[in-house]
C-alpha positions, -999 to 999 in steps of 0.1 A, spaced: 41 -26 -11 21 1 12 29 -5 50 1 -17 74 0 12 101 -31 19 126 -47 50 115 -59 74 142 -102 71 152 -125 99 146 -121 116 176 -86 115 176 -85 135 148 -86 175 145 -69 174 183 -46 200 188 -21 191 220 -23 219 246 13 223 245 11 237 207 -22 263 220 4 273 248 26 288 221 -1 312 207 -13 341 227 -38 348 197 -53 311 202 -52 313 240 -72 344 240 -98 334 209 -101 306 236 -105 329 261 -132 346 248 -149 315 233 -144 332 201 -147 298 178 -137 311 143 -104 295 145 -101 268 177 -126 254 204 -121 240 235 -150 213 240 -163 199 277 -133 177 282 -109 203 273 -97 193 243 -90 218 216 -102 219 180 -96 238 145 -131 248 133 -142 220 118 -154 238 84 -115 242 75 -109 221 47 -74 228 42 -49 256 53 -62 278 26 -96 280 47 -73 289 77 -54 314 62 -84 332 51 -101 334 86 -69 346 99 -69 374 76 -99 384 83 -90 388 123 -61 410 106 -34 389 123 1 398 124 22 376 100 44 363 131 12 349 144 -2 336 112 31 319 104 28 300 138 -5 290 138 -6 279 101 26 256 110 6 242 139 -20 230 121 6 217 95 17 201 125 -17 181 135 -31 172 103 4 169 82 -11 176 48 25 173 33 25 130 37 -8 127 25 -6 103 -4 -41 95 -9 -55 59 -7 -21 44 -2 -22 64 35 -57 58 40 -73 32 26 -74 -6 39 -84 -19 6 -80 -10 -32 -46 1 -34 -41 8 4 -26 4 34 -13 -34 39 -17 -37 1 5 -49 -28 -1 -25 -60 9 -45 -87 16 -17 -107 37 -2 -86 58 -31 -83 64 -28 -120 75 1 -121 102 -4 -95 111 -32 -116 114 -16 -147 135 16 -131 160 -8 -113 163 -24 -150 171 9 -161 199 16 -135 214 -19 -147 214 -10 -183 228 23 -172 258 7 -149 264 -22 -181 269 4 -205 292 23 -184 312 -1 -176 303 -3 -136 325 -30 -118 313 -70 -120 302 -63 -80 282 -35 -91 264 -51 -117 260 -82 -99 240 -67 -69 217 -44 -94 208 -76 -112 204 -98 -83 177 -68 -69 165 -71 -103 156 -110 -107 145 -107 -69 118 -78 -82 109 -97 -112 101 -129 -92 77 -112 -68 58 -104 -99 21 -119 -98 29 -137 -132 56 -157 -111 33 -169 -83 9 -200 -82 -26 -199 -83 -30 -205 -47 -4 -178 -38 -15 -153 -59 -52 -158 -54 -64 -157 -92 -51 -165 -126 -11 -154 -123 -8 -146 -160 -38 -124 -155 -32 -86 -146 -50 -75 -114 -49 -40 -97 -36 -53 -61 -38 -75 -33 -50 -64 -3 -38 -76 34 -49 -110 40 -68 -111 6 -60 -126 -32 -51 -104 -57 -83 -81 -65 -96 -59 -97 -87 -77 -126 -80 -54 -156 -56 -45 -186 -39 -21 -157 -7 0 -159 10 -29 -147 11 -46 -182 29 -19 -197 62 -17 -173 62 -54 -176 65 -55 -212 91 -29 -207 112 -45 -188 109 -78 -206 119 -62 -239 149 -47 -215 157 -87 -208 158 -97 -242 176 -74 -252 159 -55 -277 169 -20 -284 166 7 -315 190 31 -318 195 51 -349 168 36 -366 187 3 -363 175 -29 -341 202 -41 -318 201 -71 -294 218 -65 -260 206 -95 -237 228 -83 -209 200 -90 -181 190 -125 -201 196 -158 -179 210 -190 -194 182 -213 -177 159 -196 -198 172 -211 -232 159 -245 -245 179 -275 -224 166 -299 -254 157 -295 -288 118 -279 -294 96 -276 -324 69 -242 -318 43 -224 -333 41 -190 -343 20 -167 -362 40 -148 -394 35 -111 -401 6 -124 -427 -12 -138 -398 -2 -177 -412 2 -206 -388 42 -216 -387 61 -237 -371 102 -237 -364 124 -266 -346 147 -250 -326 178 -264 -313 191 -272 -281 207 -239 -261 180 -217 -284 157 -188 -272 125 -177 -293 103 -145 -294 90 -125 -323 99 -89 -326 72 -73 -352 56 -101 -357 94 -113 -372 106 -146 -358 139 -143 -338 162 -169 -327 185 -163 -297 218 -192 -302 245 -198 -275 276 -198 -295 317 -187 -293 310 -156 -311 285 -130 -316 264 -123 -352 234 -119 -371 222 -141 -395 192 -121 -414 165 -143 -436 147 -122 -462 113 -135 -478 127 -159 -500 149 -174 -471 180 -166 -481 209 -154 -457 234 -126 -450 255 -126 -420 263 -93 -399 293 -98 -376 276 -78 -348 245 -76 -330 228 -46 -345 209 -49 -377 215 -23 -404 189 6 -410 175 -9 -441 168 -39 -428 155 -26 -394 132 -5 -414 116 -34 -429 109 -56 -399 93 -27 -380 71 -21 -412 60 -56 -410 60 -59 -444 72 -96 -447 109 -86 -466 123 -101 -436 114 -140 -426 139 -145 -397 164 -136 -377 193 -159 -360 207 -140 -332 242 -159 -322 250 -148 -284 283 -157 -267 274 -174 -235 300 -150 -213 274 -129 -219 245 -143 -201 234 -142 -166 
C-alpha cells in the first residue's frame, strides 16, 4: 500500500544547502559571527539549524527574540520547511519500515479504499451512469476486493486468511493479529455487495454488485441459528444464495421477475412485487422478535454481474 523508499540517514538530516543559506542575509551574518541561535556551520563546512528546534514554532520564537524583519523571517521559515518538509509527514507510513510503514500493506486502508469504491459504484448505478462507466468501476471494486487477505491462501498471506491482521511488512507475512478497523469496512462492503439497504425505515434489496458466480450451482442443505438461537436447517435450490439479516434467513433466487416473499412465525407467506419490505415488517426484522421467520427474494438474472 505504501511505497518502499530509501530514507535519509541520520547524518543527511538537518542539512541546509549552501545556496539556501546564501539567500538570507541574516543566516550569512549569524554564521560569520559564529552565532548559533539559528544556524551553525560544522567543521566540514555544512550548515545546520539549531538542533534544539523541534518544529517551526521553535524557530519562529528564536527569530522573534532576534527581532528579525518579517520578510527575512518568512524566508528563513520557508528554508526550514524546505529542509525538513514537515508538510509531507504522515507518521509511521512514511518513516517506519515495519508496522504500517514503508513497503507495508496496511490492510485497514485497503478495506477503506474498497468501501469508498463500492460507494462510488452504488452512486453511479443510482444515477444511471453509462454501462461502460459502471462496468469499469465494478472492475476496480472486484480487483480491490480480490486483494483483501481473506481471499488469499495461507502461504501467500502468511497467516490464517480468515483472521484479521494489521499489516504485511515488506518481505514478510501478515503481522499483528486482532480485531482491527479493517473488519468494519469489510462488513460494510459485504453488505453493499449483498444489496442490503435501509431507507425510510424500510429494508430494501439492491444486489447490483453481487456476482452470479456466488450463487449455488446445485442444491444444498445449510444450517443456521434463528432469532431464538435454535439450530435450524434449510434446503436451498440451485441458483440460490443464502445469508441472514438480523438473524432472519434470507434466500436470493435467480428468476425472470423480482419479488419478496415474507414468511411469518406460522410460516404463512405474503408476496410483495418489489424488492422493498414495508415498514412494519422491516421493524419486526430489526427487533429480532421472531415475527418474521424467512425472506425469499427473487432477483432478475440481468441485475447480477
